[in-house]
Every structure is written in C-alpha cells, then in structure tokens.
C-alpha positions in Angstrom: 1.4 9.6 23.4 4.9 8.1 22.6 5.3 6.5 19.0 8.1 4.6 18.1 9.3 4.3 14.8 11.3 1.1 13.4 13.2 2.0 10.1 14.4 5.6 9.4 15.0 5.3 5.7 13.2 7.1 3.1 9.4 6.5 4.0 10.5 6.2 7.9 11.9 9.6 7.8 8.8 10.9 6.1 6.5 9.5 8.6 8.7 10.9 11.8 8.4 14.3 10.3 4.7 13.7 9.9 4.5 12.3 13.5 6.4 14.8 15.1 3.8 17.4 13.5 0.8 15.6 15.0 -0.8 17.3 18.2 -1.6 13.7 19.4 2.3 12.7 19.6 4.2 13.9 22.2 7.5 12.2 21.6 9.4 9.8 19.5 11.8 6.7 19.9 13.4 5.9 16.7 15.7 3.2 15.8 17.5 1.7 12.5 19.9 -0.7 11.6 22.1 2.3 10.3 22.9 4.2 13.8 23.6 7.4 11.8 20.1 7.5 10.6 18.6 7.0 13.8 20.7 9.7 15.0 19.9 12.2 12.2 16.2 11.8 12.7 16.6 12.1 16.6 18.4 15.4 16.1 15.9 16.7 13.5 12.8 15.9 15.3 13.7 15.7 19.0 13.3 12.1 19.2 15.3 9.7 21.5 17.4 7.3 19.4 17.7 3.7 20.7 20.1 0.9 19.4 17.4 -1.8 18.6 14.0 -2.8 18.4 14.1 -4.4 21.9 15.1 -1.1 23.4 12.7 0.6 21.7 9.8 -1.5 23.2 11.8 -1.0 26.6 11.4 2.6 26.2 7.2 2.7 27.2 6.2 3.5 23.5 2.2 3.3 23.1 2.2 2.4 19.7 4.9 1.8 16.8 5.6 2.4 13.3 7.3 -0.2 11.2 8.9 1.2 7.9 12.0 -1.2 7.9 12.4 -3.4 5.2 9.8 -6.0 3.9 11.9 -9.0 5.2 11.8 -7.3 8.7 7.9 -6.8 9.0 7.2 -10.4 10.5 9.4 -10.4 13.0 8.7 -6.6 14.0 4.9 -7.3 14.0 5.1 -10.1 16.2 7.2 -8.4 18.5 5.2 -5.5 18.8 1.9 -7.6 19.7 4.3 -9.6 21.9 5.0 -6.2 23.7 1.4 -5.2 23.8 1.9 -2.5 21.7 -0.3 -1.5 18.7 1.3 -1.2 15.6 1.3 0.3 12.0 3.2 -1.5 9.4 3.8 -0.2 5.9 2.6 -2.6 2.9 3.2 -5.4 3.0 2.6 -7.4 6.0 5.5 -9.9 4.5 7.4 -10.6 1.2 5.4 -13.7 0.5 1.6 -15.0 1.3 2.7 -17.9 3.3 4.6 -15.5 5.7 1.5 -13.3 5.9 -0.7 -16.1 6.6 1.4 -16.7 9.7 1.3 -13.4 11.0 -2.2 -13.4 10.5 -2.7 -16.6 12.7 -0.2 -15.0 15.0 -2.1 -11.8 15.6 -5.6 -12.7 15.0 -6.6 -13.4 18.8 -4.2 -11.4 20.3 -6.4 -8.2 21.0 -3.6 -5.9 19.7 -4.6 -3.6 16.8 -2.4 -4.1 13.4 -2.7 -1.4 11.1 -1.5 -2.1 7.5 -0.4 1.1 5.6 -2.4 1.1 2.2 -2.4 5.0 2.4 -5.1 5.3 -0.5 -7.6 4.6 1.8 -7.1 8.1 3.4 -6.8 10.1 0.0 -9.4 12.6 0.0 -10.6 11.6 -3.4 -10.8 7.8 -3.0 -12.7 8.4 0.2 -15.2 10.6 -1.9 -15.3 7.8 -4.3 -16.3 4.9 -1.8 -18.8 7.1 -0.3 -20.4 7.7 -3.9 -20.2 4.0 -4.3 -22.1 3.0 -1.2 -24.7 5.7 -1.3 -26.1 4.0 -4.5 -25.5 7.5 -6.4 -23.4 5.5 -9.3 -26.0 3.0 -9.5 -24.8 -0.3 -10.6 -21.1 -0.4 -11.1 -20.1 -1.9 -14.6 -16.3 -0.8 -14.8 -13.5 0.5 -12.9 -10.2 1.4 -14.0 -7.2 1.9 -11.5 -4.1 3.3 -12.7 -0.3 3.4 -11.0 2.2 4.7 -13.1 5.8 5.6 -11.5 8.1 8.1 -13.2 10.9 5.7 -13.0 12.1 2.4 -11.9 13.3 1.6 -8.6 17.0 0.6 -8.1 18.1 -3.1 -9.1 18.7 -3.9 -5.7 15.1 -3.2 -4.7 13.6 -5.0 -7.6 15.6 -7.9 -6.6 13.5 -8.2 -3.4 10.4 -6.5 -4.2 8.2 -9.7 -5.3 7.4 -8.3 -8.9 5.3 -5.6 -9.9 1.9 -7.2 -9.1 3.1 -7.8 -5.1 4.8 -4.4 -5.1 3.2 -2.0 -7.1 -0.3 -3.4 -8.4 -1.0 -4.3 -4.7 -2.3 -0.6 -4.1 -4.7 -0.9 -7.1 -6.0 -3.9 -5.8 -6.8 -2.8 -2.3 -8.2 0.5 -3.3 -10.5 -1.4 -5.7 -11.7 -3.9 -3.2 -12.1 -0.9 -0.6 -13.8 1.2 -3.0 -16.4 -1.2 -4.3 -16.7 -3.2 -1.4 -16.7 -6.2 -3.6 -14.2 -9.1 -3.6 -12.1 -10.2 -6.8 -12.9 -13.9 -7.9 -11.0 -14.0 -11.0 -7.9 -12.5 -12.8 -6.3 -12.1 -16.1 -3.0 -10.6 -16.5 -0.2 -9.7 -18.9 2.9 -7.9 -18.7 6.2 -6.9 -20.6 9.5 -5.1 -20.8 10.0 -1.7 -22.2 13.1 -0.2 -20.6 15.6 -1.5 -17.7 16.9 -4.6 -18.5 17.6 -5.7 -14.7 13.9 -6.0 -14.7 13.6 -8.5 -17.1 16.6 -10.0 -15.9 15.1 -10.5 -12.6 11.9 -12.4 -14.0 9.8 -9.3 -13.6 7.7 -6.9 -15.8 8.1 -3.3 -15.7 4.7 -2.8 -17.6 1.6 -4.9 -16.5 -2.3 -5.0 -16.8 -4.8 -7.1 -15.1 -8.5 -7.5 -15.7 -10.3 -8.5 -12.5 -13.6 -9.8 -12.4 -15.6 -8.8 -9.3 -18.0 -10.8 -7.4 -20.8 -8.9 -8.7 -20.0 -9.2 -12.4 -18.0 -5.4 -12.1 -14.9 -5.6 -14.4 -12.1 -3.5 -13.2 -9.2 -2.8 -15.1 -5.6 -2.1 -13.5 -2.8 -0.7 -15.3 0.7 -0.1 -14.1 3.9 1.0 -15.1 7.6 1.7 -14.1 8.2 4.3 -16.6 6.2 7.3 -17.0 8.3 9.9 -17.6 5.8 13.0 -17.2 5.1 11.9 -13.6 3.6 9.7 -10.8 0.1 9.1 -12.2 -2.4 7.8 -9.9 -5.8 7.5 -11.0 -9.2 5.9 -10.2 -12.4 5.6 -12.4 -15.8 4.3 -11.6 -18.9 3.9 -14.4 -22.0 3.0 -13.1 -25.4 3.2 -15.0 -26.5 6.5 -13.4 -23.0 8.4 -13.1 -19.3 8.0 -13.7 -16.5 9.7 -11.4 -12.7 10.0 -11.3 -10.1 10.3 -8.5 -7.0 12.1 -9.5 -8.4 14.0 -12.4 -6.8 17.4 -11.4 -4.5 20.0 -12.5 -1.2 18.0 -11.4 -2.4 15.3 -13.3 0.9 13.8 -15.2 -0.8 13.7 -18.8 -0.7 16.1 -21.5 -3.9 16.7 -23.5 -3.4 17.5 -27.2 -7.0 18.4 -28.2 -6.8 21.8 -29.6 -7.3 24.8 -27.2 -7.5 22.4 -24.1 -5.6 24.1 -20.7 -6.2 21.3 -18.6 -4.5 19.7 -16.7 -2.6 23.4 -15.9 -0.4 22.5 -13.0 3.1 21.2 -12.4 2.6 17.2 -12.6 2.9 15.0 -9.6 6.4 13.6 -9.4 6.8 11.4 -6.6 4.3 9.5 -4.4 5.2 11.6 -1.4 3.8 14.5 -3.2 0.8 13.0 -5.0 -0.5 11.7 -1.3 1.2 13.8 1.3 -2.1 14.6 2.6 -3.4 10.9 2.5 0.1 10.1 4.4 -1.0 12.6 7.4 -4.6 11.4 7.5 -3.2 7.9 7.8 -0.9 8.2 10.8 -3.7 10.5 12.5 -5.9 7.6 12.3 -3.5 5.3 13.7 -2.9 7.6 16.7 -6.8 7.3 17.2 -6.1 3.2 17.2 -3.4 3.9 19.7 -5.4 5.8 21.8 -8.3 2.8 21.6 -10.9 5.3 20.2 -11.1 3.1 16.8 -10.0 -0.3 15.4 -7.6 -0.9 12.9 -8.8 0.6 9.5 -6.8 -2.0 7.3 -6.3 -5.1 9.2 -3.9 -8.0 8.3 -6.8 -9.8 6.8 -7.4 -7.1 4.6 -4.0 -6.8 3.4 -3.7 -10.5 2.8 -6.9 -10.3 0.5 -4.9 -8.0 -1.9 -1.6 -10.0 -1.7 -3.8 -12.9 -2.9 -5.4 -10.9 -5.8 -1.2 -10.2 -6.6 -0.3 -13.9 -6.2 -3.4 -15.0 -8.5 -2.1 -12.2 -11.3 1.6 -13.3 -11.1 0.4 -16.6 -11.9 -1.7 -15.4 -14.6 1.2 -13.5 -16.1 3.7 -16.6 -16.1 0.9 -19.1 -17.3 -0.7 -17.1 -19.6 -4.4 -17.9 -18.4 -7.3 -16.8 -16.1 -6.7 -17.4 -12.3 -9.4 -17.6 -10.1 -8.5 -16.8 -6.5 -9.9 -19.6 -4.9 -7.4 -21.8 -7.0 -4.6 -19.6 -5.2 -6.2 -19.9 -1.9 -6.7 -23.7 -2.2 -3.0 -24.0 -3.3 -1.8 -22.4 -0.3 -3.9 -24.0 1.9 -2.7 -27.6 0.4 1.0 -26.1 0.8 0.4 -25.6 4.7 -0.9 -29.1 5.3 1.9 -30.6 3.7 
C-alpha cells in the first residue's frame, strides 16, 4: 500500500522510518511546509516528496498519517475524509474540544476510518493490563495509578500552544485509564504547581500536576504528571483490585532509584525519551493502521474515543483554575450550551 505523511517534524520523521520498515507499505509520499524536511525524508526513505497536502492526496495514497502541528489537524483530517482516504492522526484531534466536536460531526457518518494516535493502547504492558482487568483476575478494582513524568519541559513556543498540561500530557493517562479499565470518568479534582521553567507559569500553565478521577463504578484513579523528572521518562500504570495488583512499566529501565539496602532493581539505563519508552508501541500502532487501511479492522481509537479523554482534560483544567471538583457532565453541558448559542 501507498501511505502519505503530512508533517515531517520529530514525530513525523519517526513515523516515516517505521512505515518504511513495514512489509505492508510499498511506498511513501511525504509533504511538509518546510520543503527541506520533506526532501530529507524522501532521500532517507526513498519516498516521493510533494509540495502540498493536495498534491499528496492526488498522488494516489491508500492512507495518510497526520503528524503536523495540532492547529492543522482538523483541516487535514477533513481533507483526508473528503478524499475518501483512511487517516491516522496524532493526538489531539484539535486544539480545543469545540473543534474536536466539529470534526466528530463531520466524519462520524462519512464511512471513512479515522484512527487517533494514542500509542499506549499498543504498549505490550498496557495491553496485558487490559486483558487482566477484563478477565476478572484482579477482582473488583478499587485504585488505579497512572504516571507520566517527562525528563525536561518542552520549549517555550510549544508550551504557548499546547493547551496546558492536562490537554497535552495528562490526556495520555486519561485515555489509558479509560481503555484499560473499560470505565468512564464521572468527576475530577485537580491540583498543580510550578517548580521550574518560568515560562510555563507565565503561560498560565502548571509544570507539575495531579488529578483524582472518580470512575463510574466508584474506582479511584490517581494521575500524576510533571515536566521535570531528571532521571528520565517515567510512564507507569498500577491497577489494584480485590484479588490482585499489577503494574505496567515496572522494569529495568524504570527511571526510579531505590534506596533500600541491597536493592539492585532497576538495573538498566533509564528510559530518557518517549520514543525510547514506546518504540515498540508506535510500531504496533502503525501496523494496526495498515490493517485499517486494508479494510480488515475498524479504527482502534476513533475521534469519539479521543474526545472522551479531552472531556476529562477540560474538566481537570477547570478544576485546577477553580479549586473544586468538576463533573464531566458539567463540562459537556457547558459545551452544548455554547454550541446552541
């Protein structure tokens, strides 16, 4: 199959390398607003470089991968759907929930598959955790802990358009909590602070945050995030049930140092970057997308799925600003009122 890639920045180039190595992919067509980036990718991967998204769609692609800046996601998704081409789009669908809702309305009856890139759904540990929950081997869950700690904050320019830590970073935790437990979040209470980069506070954002999520069956989920984890990129998930407890990410590259006498765990070099931590998950994710393109499977993470994580992020952002619990239905209702205005 012939796959198009829109955006050849850090993640786009990474996806190009992965796609070029897949047996199901025969050729790539690439484009980027920076012509040199597209040319470099074309030379490296034997791809065809074109000068616009329109030219890419005209090149006869079977599916497209959107790895462009977030603000470009809605228009590119809609262009792909209009062209009748299955699309993979890195999260988020759009910068705001309102824009995401507009995309959902536009694509939900199109018959074209849209796969949103929440890569943790393809991490082997998270897949095993989901199976353990669904099989009942953990018993009734009572506590979930999800952690994402980055080794250093993103650049100032990125923070300015990120939408805030809950929309940009924590949203991965929100999605994986929903997916692994099979439950919905009904209420959140969030707190945050700033311990480092001044430009994050100046943007009205937090660089360290926590959220307490109440799920619809009463399970409590604790989400912890920070832009400052000097030891490395730390992503973990714990699930505690009435019969058993399990953990994802508890392995030798865990960026956490034990001070227990005689302890030798973890023994490996810590994960430093998300591409290191999730290299296999990204490959599995794009392999799954080729199955979507081939028509063998539906999207494993739809626009509707992605929107659910965004509602949680919106509720947490409001909770942090107003120092109170916020119910998800409150946020949904508020957006519905805006849509009717």
